[in-house]
TIVO-2410 file (N, C-alpha, C; in nm, 3 decimals):
# residues 93
REC num residu      c1      c2      c3 atome chaine
REC   1      M  -0.222   1.526   2.024     N      A
REC   1      M  -0.136   1.498   1.926    CA      A
REC   1      M  -0.154   1.355   1.906     C      A
REC   2      A  -0.206   1.288   1.975     N      A
REC   2      A  -0.243   1.144   1.963    CA      A
REC   2      A  -0.406   1.153   1.881     C      A
REC   3      S  -0.491   1.221   1.923     N      A
REC   3      S  -0.597   1.225   1.851    CA      A
REC   3      S  -0.585   1.273   1.695     C      A
REC   4      S  -0.476   1.352   1.686     N      A
REC   4      S  -0.430   1.422   1.554    CA      A
REC   4      S  -0.395   1.304   1.463     C      A
REC   5      L  -0.296   1.199   1.533     N      A
REC   5      L  -0.272   1.076   1.460    CA      A
REC   5      L  -0.375   0.997   1.451     C      A
REC   6      A  -0.459   0.976   1.520     N      A
REC   6      A  -0.568   0.883   1.490    CA      A
REC   6      A  -0.666   0.914   1.360     C      A
REC   7      A  -0.684   1.071   1.349     N      A
REC   7      A  -0.735   1.133   1.241    CA      A
REC   7      A  -0.685   1.106   1.095     C      A
REC   8      L  -0.561   1.096   1.099     N      A
REC   8      L  -0.437   1.058   0.977    CA      A
REC   8      L  -0.510   0.950   0.940     C      A
REC   9      L  -0.466   0.856   1.052     N      A
REC   9      L  -0.492   0.701   0.983    CA      A
REC   9      L  -0.614   0.688   0.955     C      A
REC  10      V  -0.755   0.732   1.014     N      A
REC  10      V  -0.869   0.733   0.982    CA      A
REC  10      V  -0.875   0.756   0.813     C      A
REC  11      L  -0.786   0.881   0.775     N      A
REC  11      L  -0.856   0.942   0.670    CA      A
REC  11      L  -0.758   0.866   0.538     C      A
REC  12      A  -0.607   0.830   0.593     N      A
REC  12      A  -0.566   0.708   0.499    CA      A
REC  12      A  -0.649   0.587   0.471     C      A
REC  13      D  -0.681   0.537   0.556     N      A
REC  13      D  -0.782   0.436   0.570    CA      A
REC  13      D  -0.880   0.432   0.463     C      A
REC  14      G  -0.926   0.545   0.471     N      A
REC  14      G  -1.096   0.597   0.381    CA      A
REC  14      G  -1.056   0.567   0.238     C      A
REC  15      R  -0.936   0.559   0.198     N      A
REC  15      R  -0.896   0.538   0.037    CA      A
REC  15      R  -0.944   0.428  -0.030     C      A
REC  16      F  -0.974   0.344   0.072     N      A
REC  16      F  -0.990   0.195   0.042    CA      A
REC  16      F  -1.162   0.180   0.049     C      A
REC  17      P  -1.227   0.095  -0.094     N      A
REC  17      P  -1.353   0.077  -0.066    CA      A
REC  17      P  -1.426  -0.004   0.052     C      A
REC  18      A  -1.548   0.041   0.091     N      A
REC  18      A  -1.599  -0.025   0.192    CA      A
REC  18      A  -1.626  -0.192   0.213     C      A
REC  19      G  -1.556  -0.248   0.304     N      A
REC  19      G  -1.571  -0.411   0.279    CA      A
REC  19      G  -1.485  -0.466   0.223     C      A
REC  20      G  -1.353  -0.376   0.165     N      A
REC  20      G  -1.275  -0.453   0.102    CA      A
REC  20      G  -1.131  -0.478   0.193     C      A
REC  21      H  -1.037  -0.565   0.170     N      A
REC  21      H  -0.938  -0.549   0.258    CA      A
REC  21      H  -0.825  -0.470   0.240     C      A
REC  22      A  -0.753  -0.393   0.329     N      A
REC  22      A  -0.649  -0.341   0.316    CA      A
REC  22      A  -0.522  -0.335   0.396     C      A
REC  23      H  -0.436  -0.307   0.361     N      A
REC  23      H  -0.296  -0.275   0.426    CA      A
REC  23      H  -0.267  -0.159   0.428     C      A
REC  24      S  -0.192  -0.108   0.503     N      A
REC  24      S  -0.181   0.060   0.526    CA      A
REC  24      S  -0.026   0.073   0.439     C      A
REC  25      G   0.035  -0.033   0.391     N      A
REC  25      G   0.154   0.008   0.306    CA      A
REC  25      G   0.239   0.066   0.376     C      A
REC  26      G   0.226   0.056   0.520     N      A
REC  26      G   0.363   0.132   0.561    CA      A
REC  26      G   0.296   0.248   0.665     C      A
REC  27      A   0.190   0.318   0.649     N      A
REC  27      A   0.151   0.415   0.697    CA      A
REC  27      A   0.183   0.416   0.879     C      A
REC  28      E   0.112   0.328   0.935     N      A
REC  28      E   0.155   0.316   1.066    CA      A
REC  28      E   0.332   0.362   1.109     C      A
REC  29      A   0.390   0.265   1.026     N      A
REC  29      A   0.491   0.275   1.054    CA      A
REC  29      A   0.595   0.402   1.036     C      A
REC  30      A   0.541   0.459   0.931     N      A
REC  30      A   0.564   0.609   0.888    CA      A
REC  30      A   0.539   0.727   0.990     C      A
REC  31      C   0.414   0.671   1.088     N      A
REC  31      C   0.343   0.777   1.160    CA      A
REC  31      C   0.468   0.727   1.282     C      A
REC  32      A   0.480   0.626   1.322     N      A
REC  32      A   0.577   0.601   1.414    CA      A
REC  32      A   0.700   0.653   1.416     C      A
REC  33      A   0.746   0.655   1.286     N      A
REC  33      A   0.899   0.711   1.278    CA      A
REC  33      A   0.908   0.885   1.260     C      A
REC  34      G   0.782   0.923   1.250     N      A
REC  34      G   0.770   1.078   1.265    CA      A
REC  34      G   0.747   1.128   1.118     C      A
REC  35      R   0.730   1.083   1.016     N      A
REC  35      R   0.751   1.110   0.872    CA      A
REC  35      R   0.610   1.122   0.836     C      A
REC  36      I   0.528   1.067   0.910     N      A
REC  36      I   0.409   1.137   0.880    CA      A
REC  36      I   0.318   1.183   0.996     C      A
REC  37      H   0.271   1.324   1.021     N      A
REC  37      H   0.229   1.397   1.113    CA      A
REC  37      H   0.157   1.516   1.086     C      A
REC  38      D   0.095   1.507   0.995     N      A
REC  38      D  -0.017   1.597   0.958    CA      A
REC  38      D  -0.053   1.567   0.808     C      A
REC  39      A  -0.184   1.638   0.759     N      A
REC  39      A  -0.233   1.634   0.645    CA      A
REC  39      A  -0.115   1.628   0.504     C      A
REC  40      A  -0.032   1.721   0.521     N      A
REC  40      A   0.052   1.740   0.402    CA      A
REC  40      A   0.143   1.597   0.421     C      A
REC  41      T   0.193   1.593   0.507     N      A
REC  41      T   0.283   1.430   0.498    CA      A
REC  41      T   0.207   1.323   0.455     C      A
REC  42      L   0.096   1.316   0.509     N      A
REC  42      L   0.011   1.206   0.468    CA      A
REC  42      L   0.004   1.189   0.307     C      A
REC  43      A  -0.064   1.359   0.274     N      A
REC  43      A  -0.072   1.313   0.126    CA      A
REC  43      A   0.063   1.263   0.035     C      A
REC  44      E   0.181   1.337   0.085     N      A
REC  44      E   0.329   1.319   0.046    CA      A
REC  44      E   0.340   1.134   0.053     C      A
REC  45      F   0.322   1.095   0.164     N      A
REC  45      F   0.304   0.959   0.162    CA      A
REC  45      F   0.224   0.836   0.079     C      A
REC  46      C   0.123   0.909   0.044     N      A
REC  46      C   0.020   0.855  -0.003    CA      A
REC  46      C   0.093   0.886  -0.167     C      A
REC  47      R   0.121   0.995  -0.210     N      A
REC  47      R   0.141   1.007  -0.368    CA      A
REC  47      R   0.298   0.899  -0.400     C      A
REC  48      G   0.359   0.890  -0.297     N      A
REC  48      G   0.511   0.809  -0.314    CA      A
REC  48      G   0.440   0.662  -0.340     C      A
REC  49      R   0.316   0.631  -0.222     N      A
REC  49      R   0.288   0.482  -0.261    CA      A
REC  49      R   0.207   0.475  -0.375     C      A
REC  50      L   0.151   0.571  -0.442     N      A
REC  50      L   0.078   0.564  -0.563    CA      A
REC  50      L   0.176   0.524  -0.703     C      A
REC  51      H   0.296   0.610  -0.672     N      A
REC  51      H   0.390   0.615  -0.784    CA      A
REC  51      H   0.483   0.496  -0.776     C      A
REC  52      T   0.472   0.411  -0.664     N      A
REC  52      T   0.577   0.304  -0.639    CA      A
REC  52      T   0.510   0.171  -0.637     C      A
REC  53      A   0.439   0.131  -0.523     N      A
REC  53      A   0.337   0.014  -0.502    CA      A
REC  53      A   0.202   0.011  -0.602     C      A
REC  54      G   0.166   0.151  -0.603     N      A
REC  54      G   0.038   0.156  -0.708    CA      A
REC  54      G   0.066   0.128  -0.851     C      A
REC  55      L   0.183   0.187  -0.899     N      A
REC  55      L   0.226   0.174  -1.057    CA      A
REC  55      L   0.277   0.021  -1.059     C      A
REC  56      V   0.356  -0.031  -0.981     N      A
REC  56      V   0.359  -0.191  -0.987    CA      A
REC  56      V   0.207  -0.271  -0.992     C      A
REC  57      A   0.119  -0.238  -0.890     N      A
REC  57      A   0.009  -0.319  -0.884    CA      A
REC  57      A  -0.044  -0.297  -1.001     C      A
REC  58      A  -0.089  -0.179  -1.064     N      A
REC  58      A  -0.155  -0.164  -1.190    CA      A
REC  58      A  -0.102  -0.234  -1.320     C      A
REC  59      G   0.051  -0.247  -1.309     N      A
REC  59      G   0.100  -0.320  -1.427    CA      A
REC  59      G   0.095  -0.486  -1.400     C      A
REC  60      L   0.118  -0.522  -1.302     N      A
REC  60      L   0.025  -0.659  -1.246    CA      A
REC  60      L  -0.092  -0.698  -1.298     C      A
REC  61      A  -0.183  -0.609  -1.263     N      A
REC  61      A  -0.354  -0.602  -1.277    CA      A
REC  61      A  -0.359  -0.632  -1.461     C      A
REC  62      A  -0.281  -0.547  -1.512     N      A
REC  62      A  -0.288  -0.522  -1.669    CA      A
REC  62      A  -0.233  -0.674  -1.729     C      A
REC  63      A  -0.154  -0.696  -1.679     N      A
REC  63      A  -0.081  -0.852  -1.692    CA      A
REC  63      A  -0.158  -0.965  -1.691     C      A
REC  64      A  -0.241  -0.961  -1.563     N      A
REC  64      A  -0.330  -1.029  -1.520    CA      A
REC  64      A  -0.443  -1.050  -1.647     C      A
REC  65      A  -0.520  -0.925  -1.661     N      A
REC  65      A  -0.602  -0.887  -1.757    CA      A
REC  65      A  -0.588  -0.983  -1.887     C      A
REC  66      L  -0.424  -0.950  -1.945     N      A
REC  66      L  -0.387  -1.012  -2.060    CA      A
REC  66      L  -0.384  -1.173  -2.048     C      A
REC  67      G  -0.415  -1.216  -1.927     N      A
REC  67      G  -0.408  -1.337  -1.950    CA      A
REC  67      G  -0.248  -1.400  -1.902     C      A
REC  68      I  -0.156  -1.374  -1.844     N      A
REC  68      I  -0.044  -1.382  -1.806    CA      A
REC  68      I  -0.055  -1.494  -1.718     C      A
REC  69      D   0.033  -1.608  -1.680     N      A
REC  69      D   0.020  -1.685  -1.584    CA      A
REC  69      D   0.001  -1.675  -1.444     C      A
REC  70      P  -0.056  -1.729  -1.372     N      A
REC  70      P  -0.061  -1.650  -1.240    CA      A
REC  70      P   0.077  -1.693  -1.144     C      A
REC  71      A   0.112  -1.788  -1.199     N      A
REC  71      A   0.256  -1.847  -1.145    CA      A
REC  71      A   0.366  -1.730  -1.163     C      A
REC  72      E   0.371  -1.690  -1.293     N      A
REC  72      E   0.434  -1.572  -1.348    CA      A
REC  72      E   0.421  -1.446  -1.283     C      A
REC  73      L   0.293  -1.395  -1.246     N      A
REC  73      L   0.284  -1.269  -1.179    CA      A
REC  73      L   0.309  -1.278  -1.060     C      A
REC  74      D   0.260  -1.412  -0.989     N      A
REC  74      D   0.314  -1.429  -0.838    CA      A
REC  74      D   0.496  -1.379  -0.831     C      A
REC  75      A   0.556  -1.466  -0.885     N      A
REC  75      A   0.726  -1.435  -0.917    CA      A
REC  75      A   0.729  -1.265  -0.932     C      A
REC  76      A   0.680  -1.223  -1.044     N      A
REC  76      A   0.699  -1.082  -1.048    CA      A
REC  76      A   0.680  -1.004  -0.945     C      A
REC  77      A   0.534  -1.026  -0.901     N      A
REC  77      A   0.527  -0.940  -0.750    CA      A
REC  77      A   0.622  -0.960  -0.628     C      A
REC  78      D   0.656  -1.068  -0.624     N      A
REC  78      D   0.760  -1.091  -0.541    CA      A
REC  78      D   0.899  -1.076  -0.553     C      A
REC  79      A   0.943  -1.030  -0.680     N      A
REC  79      A   1.025  -0.966  -0.714    CA      A
REC  79      A   1.042  -0.833  -0.683     C      A
REC  80      R   0.920  -0.734  -0.697     N      A
REC  80      R   0.914  -0.641  -0.677    CA      A
REC  80      R   0.860  -0.595  -0.567     C      A
REC  81      T   0.860  -0.691  -0.481     N      A
REC  81      T   0.831  -0.657  -0.329    CA      A
REC  81      T   0.928  -0.701  -0.231     C      A
REC  82      P   1.054  -0.630  -0.190     N      A
REC  82      P   1.158  -0.664  -0.141    CA      A
REC  82      P   1.118  -0.705   0.017     C      A
REC  83      S   1.010  -0.639   0.071     N      A
REC  83      S   1.002  -0.686   0.213    CA      A
REC  83      S   0.942  -0.803   0.222     C      A
REC  84      P   0.964  -0.871   0.305     N      A
REC  84      P   0.879  -1.015   0.341    CA      A
REC  84      P   0.800  -1.000   0.404     C      A
REC  85      A   0.777  -0.911   0.483     N      A
REC  85      A   0.670  -0.880   0.582    CA      A
REC  85      A   0.551  -0.806   0.478     C      A
REC  86      L   0.540  -0.744   0.358     N      A
REC  86      L   0.466  -0.668   0.280    CA      A
REC  86      L   0.428  -0.805   0.177     C      A
REC  87      R   0.534  -0.905   0.142     N      A
REC  87      R   0.485  -1.018   0.074    CA      A
REC  87      R   0.403  -1.111   0.141     C      A
REC  88      T   0.396  -1.128   0.279     N      A
REC  88      T   0.315  -1.201   0.351    CA      A
REC  88      T   0.187  -1.144   0.360     C      A
REC  89      A   0.207  -1.003   0.371     N      A
REC  89      A   0.039  -0.930   0.358    CA      A
REC  89      A  -0.006  -0.934   0.265     C      A
REC  90      G   0.042  -0.934   0.130     N      A
REC  90      G  -0.003  -0.932   0.004    CA      A
REC  90      G  -0.071  -1.043  -0.038     C      A
REC  91      R   0.020  -1.168  -0.002     N      A
REC  91      R  -0.065  -1.302  -0.007    CA      A
REC  91      R  -0.196  -1.306   0.079     C      A
REC  92      R  -0.169  -1.252   0.202     N      A
REC  92      R  -0.288  -1.277   0.272    CA      A
REC  92      R  -0.423  -1.211   0.254     C      A
REC  93      L  -0.410  -1.103   0.147     N      A
REC  93      L  -0.521  -1.002   0.130    CA      A
REC  93      L  -0.551  -1.044  -0.035     C      A
***
């Protein structure tokens, strides 16, 4: 079981570019809670993150490319990230 969990976490982390900074977006907590326990539930988790956090990040990136004030973008990102822990992690990354 532990080796399967480790393999899933490695696969989830592999979606990030080499040398880039990454945050799991809650994958470790989801594994600990039993919501990620195999490849299918990992895929479901990743799809959920893509359709939520990924969509928000894409919108903010598009707004940044249009030259929107960075302070406004920070406020918009904060408003869309209800978890203080995720906001802190996002700022660090």
